[in-house]
C-alpha positions, 0 to 999 in steps of 0.5 A: 830543711823540710820544717823550713819549707813547711813554714815558708809555704804557710807564710807565703800563703799568709803574706799573699793574704796580707797583700790581698788588698793590693792584689785583689782590690785593683781587679774590683776597684777598676770596675767601680772607679774611674782611672783617675779615681783609682789613681787617687786611691793608689796615691793615698796608698803610696804616701801611706806606704812611704810614711809607714816604712819610716814610722815602723823603722824595721823595729818589728823586723828585728824580732826575727833576730832577737827572739831566737837570740834571747829565747828566755826573754821573749816578752821583754823583747816584745815589750821593748819593740812595742815601746820603740815602735810607738815612740818612733812612729809618733815622732816620725808622723809628728815631724811629717805633719809639721813639714807638710804644713810648712811646705807651700802646697803641702807634701801630700795635699788633702791626704795629710790627716788620713795618711797620718792617722792610718800610719799610726794605727797600722804600724803599732802593735803589728809585730805578731807575724814576726813574733810567730815566725821567730818562734816557729808558729806559722799557723797563727800567722795564717789565721791572723793575716787571713782574718785581716784580709777578709776584713779589709776586702769586705770594707774596701769592696763594700765601700766602693760598690755602695758609694764609689767614693775614694774618700769613703774607702780611705776612711773605712780603712782607717776605721778598720785599722783602729779596731785592729789596734784595739784588738791587738792591745787587748790580746797583748795585755792578756798574754804579756809575760815579761814580769816572769822573765829575768831582765835583759840588760842593754836590750834597748841599746842593742835593738837600736844598734840593729834597727837604725842602720836597717831602718834607714836602709828600708826607708832608702830602699822604699824611696828608691823603689817608689821615687818613680811613683812619686815622680809620676803622680807629681808630673804626669798625674793620678791617671798615669800612677794608675797605669804604673800601679797596674804594670807593677801589679805583680810586686806584692805577689813576688814580695810574698814569695821571696820575703816569706822564704827570707823571713823564715830562714833568718832565725835559722841563719842566726842559729846556724851562724853561731855554729858555722858560717858554712852551714849558714851559706849552704842554707841560704844557697838552697833558698836562692835555688827555690826562689829561682824555681818560683820566680823565673817561670813567673817572670816568663809568663808575665812577660809573654802574656802581659797584654791579655793579663792586663786588658782582660783583668783590668780593661782596655783603659789600662793597655799602657801598663803592658810594657811596664809589666814586661819590664817588671819581669826583669825585677822579678828575676833579680828578686831571686837573689836576696842577699839581705838575710845573710847580712842581717844574720851577721848583724851587719846592717850598714851596707843597706844604707849605702845600697839605699843611697846608691839605688836612689841616686840611680833611680833619680838619674834614670827618671830625670833622663827617661821620664820626660821621654817615655812616661810610665815606661821610663819609670819602669826602667828606673825600677829595673835600674834600682833593683840591679844596683841593690843586688850588685852592692848587697852581693858585694857586701855579703862576699866581703862579710863571709870572705867568700868569692862570688863563685862560691857564694852563688849556686851557679850550676843550679841557677844556670840549669833553672835559667836554661829550663825556664827559657827552653820551656818558654820557647816550646810552650809559648810557640805551641800556644802562640796563635791563642796568645791574645785571649785569656783562655789561651794565656791560661792554657799556655801557662799550664803547658809551660809549667808541665814542660818546665817541670819535666826539663827540671827533672831531666836536668836533675835539679835537687830542689825541684826533685824534692818539691815533686816528691813532696807533692807526690806524698800529698796526693794519697792524703788528698785522695783519702780525704 
């Protein structure tokens, strides 16, 4: 478990770096772009992310399953992944262009060419992170994503400061991705070693059988999560999309925390499932506890300090995003229960399709009822509904796959302890610091106090994972002092 924890920690930092453009850039861009222009920039990223998910089709994610499954044929798996990604992404982008040209007014308006180019450059030869995770090499992941973050941040910020032009920012990002693709091709060509490996028969068919259901599910899942964004920009305008983007600002951070742990444990679940399903379940349950340790307090802090965080970080023009952020705290809490690694480890990806359909239907119905009445707040409620539907159905699917009841599946005792500690810590810390709640300094002090109280309550409640984390931090202290 210690090795997994170390990999997860490094990967979390790397994922935060990978999401850096969405985490850091809004704080800078809102100071150089109007609300409407920032909304246009987010509109481009929205269309690109939707098409990117369809074009990638989870092909590179399959490395987390196939690399540990075929340790003697890693480069063949990588070559097949590259070929499949190139073929599928080209077909998807080609169909998208044709449909956009046929539909009156187009699907994405003036963003067609930049979105198409950006997606093709972004998704191809971008399997490095999953490959390094699958072979237990987290340090190259960190170096790669950190270098990518620095380059993207320099390009975006410089373009915004110098020109204050949304289109210059967009085309600068496209040029940077073109350079990355060229560099990735050179690195792959030099390292490629498939010619020294024995042939793996049927790898293409096997990889497609794994990826098609999961790829469709990823598309449907992203559609259900972004249906509100599309509805907002189409019916309320780019400025409203900017408000929704700031209200869900924490999404990349949450994805980095949760998905890093899930990404690291998937190859381990594949290895352990071959020995015992009970071992796989036990490992997954410990990750649920760690997820809740991280996400429950984050949700509490964001919900309580939503107003000072939004107003001080992004300016008073973004005050309508405050209730959106408070509602999004519910999505953060639900994210602690990520059932997908267990299904993927069992190579059962079909439930993801059903989940995507159900979540999209729930999101669409909620938007139809609430968007005309509550605007961006209605879109935030739709996000909560989609997240709850996704969690409920995937949990049901895992229960059936592993033939275990809901009581045995989830570590209820540890989760309940964490929930009580999070609530009690919030009641104590936030009550003490409530007079200074509206100021940014008050939010910082309240958050620090909350962290101390929460940790003390966890130790008193004897949550094993919390004790383990504290011991690890204590062990690092002498080393840090020695430096």
